C-alpha positions as CSV (number, residue, x, y, z in Angstrom):
1,M,0.0,0.0,0.0
2,V,1.1,3.6,-0.6
3,L,0.2,6.0,2.2
4,V,-1.0,9.5,1.2
5,Y,-2.4,12.3,3.3
6,D,-4.3,15.4,2.6
7,D,-4.1,18.9,4.1
8,R,-6.3,17.8,7.0
9,C,-3.8,15.2,8.0
10,I,-6.1,12.4,7.1
11,I,-4.1,9.4,5.9
12,Y,-5.3,7.2,3.1
13,A,-4.0,3.9,1.9
14,I,-3.9,3.4,-1.9
15,P,-3.2,-0.1,-3.2
16,S,0.4,-0.1,-4.7
17,S,-0.8,-2.5,-7.4
18,I,-2.9,0.3,-8.8
19,V,-0.6,3.3,-8.4
20,T,2.8,1.7,-9.2
21,P,4.4,-0.6,-11.7
22,S,4.9,-4.1,-10.4
23,L,8.6,-3.8,-9.8
24,R,9.0,0.0,-9.1
25,P,6.9,1.1,-6.1
26,F,6.1,4.8,-5.8
27,H,5.8,6.7,-2.6
28,V,3.7,9.9,-2.8
29,T,4.7,12.0,0.2
30,T,3.6,15.4,-1.1
31,A,0.7,16.9,1.0
32,L,-2.5,16.3,-0.9
33,V,-5.0,19.0,-1.7
34,W,-8.5,18.1,-2.6
35,D,-9.3,18.0,-6.2
36,T,-5.7,18.9,-7.2
37,W,-3.2,16.7,-8.9
38,T,0.1,16.0,-7.0
39,P,3.4,16.8,-8.7
40,W,4.8,14.0,-10.9
41,T,6.8,11.5,-9.0
42,T,10.5,11.0,-9.7
43,C,11.1,9.1,-13.0
44,T,11.8,5.4,-12.4
45,K,14.7,5.4,-14.8
46,S,17.3,8.0,-15.8
47,C,17.1,6.9,-19.5
48,E,15.3,4.7,-22.0
49,A,11.7,5.5,-21.0
50,G,11.0,5.4,-17.3
51,R,7.6,6.0,-15.7
52,Q,6.0,8.8,-13.6
53,M,2.7,9.0,-11.8
54,R,0.6,11.5,-9.9
55,I,-2.5,11.2,-7.7
56,K,-5.6,13.3,-7.2
57,L,-8.1,13.0,-4.3
58,C,-11.6,13.9,-5.2
59,S,-14.0,15.4,-2.7
60,Y,-17.0,14.5,-5.0
61,G,-17.6,11.0,-6.1
62,N,-18.9,12.0,-9.5
63,D,-15.5,13.5,-10.7
64,S,-14.7,11.9,-14.0
65,E,-11.0,11.8,-13.2
66,C,-11.5,9.9,-10.0
67,S,-12.8,6.5,-11.1
68,A,-11.3,4.5,-8.2
69,Q,-12.5,4.4,-4.6
70,L,-10.2,4.2,-1.6
71,Q,-10.4,1.0,0.4
72,T,-10.5,2.1,4.0
73,D,-11.6,0.6,7.3
74,V,-14.5,3.0,7.5
75,S,-17.0,3.7,4.8
76,L,-15.8,6.8,3.1
77,N,-16.9,7.9,-0.3
78,I,-13.5,9.2,-1.4
79,G,-12.5,8.7,-5.0
80,Y,-9.0,9.1,-6.5
81,G,-7.4,9.2,-9.9
82,V,-4.0,8.2,-11.1
83,K,-2.2,9.4,-14.2
84,W,0.9,7.9,-15.8
85,R,3.4,9.1,-18.4
86,D,6.7,8.1,-19.9
87,C,9.8,10.0,-18.9
88,N,13.5,10.1,-19.8
89,V,12.9,8.4,-23.1
90,Q,16.4,9.3,-24.4
91,P,18.8,6.3,-24.9
92,C,21.2,5.6,-22.0
93,P,24.9,6.6,-22.4
94,Q,27.1,3.6,-23.3
95,D,30.6,3.7,-22.0
96,G,33.4,2.7,-24.4
97,A,35.4,-0.5,-23.9
98,W,38.8,-1.4,-25.1
99,S,39.2,-3.9,-28.0
100,A,41.8,-6.6,-27.8
101,W,45.4,-5.6,-28.4
102,G,46.6,-5.8,-32.0
103,E,49.7,-7.7,-33.1
104,W,53.2,-6.4,-32.2
105,S,54.9,-4.5,-35.0
106,E,58.3,-5.6,-36.2
107,C,61.3,-4.4,-34.4
108,S,62.3,-0.9,-35.5
109,A,66.0,-1.9,-35.6
110,T,67.8,-4.4,-37.9
111,C,70.5,-4.9,-35.3
112,G,71.0,-4.0,-31.6
113,Q,68.0,-2.6,-29.7
114,G,64.8,-1.2,-31.2
115,T,61.2,-0.7,-30.3
116,Q,58.0,-2.8,-31.0
117,R,54.5,-1.2,-30.8
118,R,50.9,-2.4,-30.7
119,A,47.6,-0.6,-30.4
120,R,44.0,-1.1,-29.5
121,S,40.7,0.8,-30.1
122,C,38.0,2.2,-27.8
123,V,34.8,0.8,-29.2
124,G,31.1,0.9,-28.3
125,R,30.9,4.4,-26.9
126,L,27.5,5.9,-27.6
127,H,25.2,8.8,-26.5
128,G,27.9,10.6,-24.5
129,G,29.2,7.6,-22.6
130,R,32.6,7.7,-20.9
131,K,35.8,7.4,-22.9
132,C,38.1,4.4,-22.3
133,S,40.7,5.0,-19.6
134,G,44.3,4.1,-20.2
135,G,46.5,4.3,-23.2
136,R,45.7,3.4,-26.8
137,R,49.3,2.4,-27.6
138,E,52.1,0.6,-25.8
139,S,55.7,-0.2,-26.8
140,V,58.4,-2.5,-25.6
141,I,62.2,-2.8,-26.2
142,C,63.2,-5.4,-28.7
143,E,66.7,-6.7,-29.4
144,V,68.0,-8.5,-32.4
145,A,71.5,-9.7,-33.4
146,S,74.4,-7.5,-32.3
147,C,75.5,-4.8,-34.8
148,P,78.9,-5.3,-36.5
149,A,81.7,-3.2,-35.1
150,V,82.2,0.1,-37.0
151,R,85.8,1.3,-37.6
152,P,86.2,5.0,-36.8
153,K,86.8,7.2,-39.8
154,P,90.5,8.3,-40.1
155,V,91.1,12.1,-39.9
156,V,93.5,11.9,-42.9
157,R,92.0,10.3,-45.9
158,E,93.7,7.0,-46.7
159,E,94.9,6.5,-50.3
160,A,96.1,3.1,-51.5
161,F,99.5,3.1,-53.2
162,K,99.1,2.6,-56.9
163,K,101.7,1.4,-59.3
164,A,101.2,4.6,-61.3
165,D,102.6,6.6,-58.4
166,S,106.1,5.3,-59.4
167,R,106.0,6.7,-62.9
168,A,108.7,9.0,-64.3
169,S,106.4,12.0,-64.2
170,A,105.9,11.6,-60.5
171,I,109.6,11.2,-59.9
172,G,110.4,14.1,-62.1
173,V,108.1,16.4,-60.2
174,G,110.0,15.5,-57.0
175,V,113.4,16.1,-58.5
176,I,112.4,19.5,-60.0
177,G,111.2,20.6,-56.5
178,I,114.5,19.6,-54.9
179,V,116.5,21.4,-57.7
180,C,114.5,24.6,-57.2
181,I,115.2,24.6,-53.5
182,A,118.9,24.0,-54.1
183,L,119.2,26.8,-56.6
184,A,117.5,29.2,-54.3
185,A,119.9,28.3,-51.5
186,A,122.9,28.7,-53.9
187,A,121.7,32.2,-55.0
188,I,121.5,33.3,-51.4
189,V,125.1,32.1,-50.7
190,A,126.4,33.8,-53.9
191,L,124.9,37.1,-52.9
192,D,126.6,36.9,-49.5
193,V,130.0,36.1,-51.2
194,V,129.7,39.1,-53.6
195,N,128.9,41.4,-50.7
196,F,131.8,40.2,-48.8
197,V,134.3,40.6,-51.7
198,M,133.0,44.2,-52.3
199,R,133.5,45.1,-48.7
200,V,137.1,43.8,-48.7
201,A,137.9,45.7,-52.0
202,R,136.6,49.0,-50.5
203,R,138.8,48.5,-47.4
204,K,142.0,47.9,-49.5
205,A,141.2,51.0,-51.7
206,R,141.0,53.2,-48.6
207,R,144.3,51.9,-47.3
208,F,146.1,52.5,-50.6
209,V,144.9,56.1,-50.8
210,G,146.1,56.7,-47.2
211,T,149.6,55.3,-47.9
212,Y,150.0,57.3,-51.1
213,K,149.3,60.6,-49.4
214,A,151.7,59.9,-46.6
215,T,154.7,59.2,-49.0
216,T,154.2,62.1,-51.4
217,P,156.4,65.4,-50.6
218,A,154.7,68.6,-50.2
219,S,156.9,70.4,-52.9
220,A,155.5,68.0,-55.4
221,T,152.3,69.6,-55.0
222,P,151.8,72.1,-57.8
223,S,151.4,75.8,-56.8
224,R,148.8,78.1,-58.2
225,Q,149.8,81.6,-59.4
């Protein structure tokens, strides 16, 4: 039974089989006013078509909206009416769920350490449902055969000796270079020798002039008239 009461604090018992669905009992606790519909009750479901009801107590038995009579311990000619309606008819949100993981990709490296990856999808999310929590991709370290050793590159470019390097042209270039250096050195030495000989000759000339002046008599000097 659903207990309801009016503004005179008179409590009435209404059969729940009449005013509620079989599995969803309603409880009307709003103060009743004669010949006035109560507010709609809370919807039985938050989505996908729930149900709501409201009750009206009739002070006159001939009210067309009050076709039912209260079953009470005393003989009271009190009728009531019940109205139903659908509510929250929108589809329920459906949360997403992860699919199975895909296959691992091939290792990103051909030797040494690399990376493998796989992915999954968030499926089944409808009508504003929650997204899947967690990552869509994951990766792991993979390792294949060791890489071959790599020789460091030389600073000076290596050139293999060729038989052509011993040709006469290559040898001639080397000889010409040596001869040029020797000629330059000889020219420098020759210039130094010439300078030395000239300095010695100038010194001897000065000495000869001095000796000549010292041995010549003064009378031998011609006089001017």
